[in-house]
C-alpha positions in Angstrom: 80.8 64.4 104.6 81.5 63.8 100.9 84.3 62.0 99.6 87.2 63.8 97.9 87.3 64.3 94.2 89.5 62.0 92.4 92.0 63.1 89.7 89.9 61.4 87.0 86.9 63.2 88.2 88.9 66.6 88.2 90.0 65.8 84.6 86.4 65.2 83.7 85.1 68.5 85.0 88.0 70.4 83.3 87.4 68.7 79.9 83.5 69.2 80.1 83.0 72.3 82.2 82.5 74.8 79.3 80.1 72.7 77.2 78.0 70.8 79.8 75.8 71.9 82.7 76.8 71.3 86.4 73.7 68.8 86.3 75.0 67.0 83.2 78.6 66.5 84.8 77.1 65.6 88.1 75.1 62.8 86.5 78.3 61.5 84.8 80.5 61.5 87.8 77.7 60.7 90.4 78.1 64.0 92.2 75.6 66.7 93.2 75.5 69.6 90.7 76.2 72.1 93.7 79.3 70.2 94.5 80.5 70.1 91.0 80.1 73.9 90.6 82.1 74.4 93.9 84.7 72.0 92.7 85.0 73.7 89.4 85.5 76.9 91.1 88.0 75.5 93.4 89.9 74.2 90.3 89.9 77.8 89.0 87.4 77.1 86.2 85.1 79.8 85.3 82.3 80.0 82.6 83.0 83.2 80.4 80.6 82.6 77.7 77.7 83.6 79.9 75.2 86.1 78.1 73.7 88.9 80.2 70.0 89.6 80.1 69.0 92.8 78.1 66.4 95.1 79.4 64.1 93.9 76.5 64.4 90.4 77.3 63.6 91.0 80.9 60.5 93.0 79.9 59.5 90.1 77.6 60.1 87.7 80.5 57.9 89.8 82.9 55.1 90.1 80.5 54.9 86.4 80.0 56.2 85.1 83.4 53.2 82.9 83.8 54.5 80.8 80.8 56.4 77.4 81.5 60.3 77.7 81.4 60.5 75.8 78.3 58.2 78.1 76.3 59.8 81.2 77.7 63.3 79.7 76.7 62.0 79.0 73.1 60.6 82.6 72.9 63.9 84.2 74.3 66.4 82.0 72.6 67.7 80.9 75.9 68.2 77.7 77.8 65.5 76.4 80.0 68.0 76.4 82.9 68.8 80.2 82.4 65.0 81.0 82.3 64.5 79.0 85.5 67.5 80.8 87.2 66.0 84.3 86.0 62.6 83.4 87.4 64.0 82.8 90.8 66.0 86.0 90.6 62.9 88.0 89.7 60.9 86.3 92.6 63.5 87.2 95.1 63.6 91.0 93.8 59.8 91.1 94.0 59.8 89.8 97.5 62.3 92.4 98.6 60.2 95.2 97.1 57.0 93.8 98.7 58.7 93.5 102.0 59.8 97.1 101.8 56.5 98.5 100.8 54.9 96.7 103.8 57.3 97.9 106.2 56.7 101.6 104.9 53.0 101.2 105.6 53.4 99.8 109.2 
């Protein structure tokens, strides 16, 4: 079981949550990024500057899905982490569709 967050760690998260990634904060306070995210949510912090993916961006992404995250990020003007997360999202959706198609043909 992990240890409780100290007041200093909570303060660090509050001060850096909007400008740093969970990973960066986790490195600074020696915590798992998933734990940092969970703690931030428990503290009532929310990232509001999130930019939704447009249909055009999704089409470009899918057309160039074989490129590395860093190249796609540059091409789309997005962070590498955002591209990596979108890749996971698309793979899950593709798997669901494939599973449904297989079920129909049984």
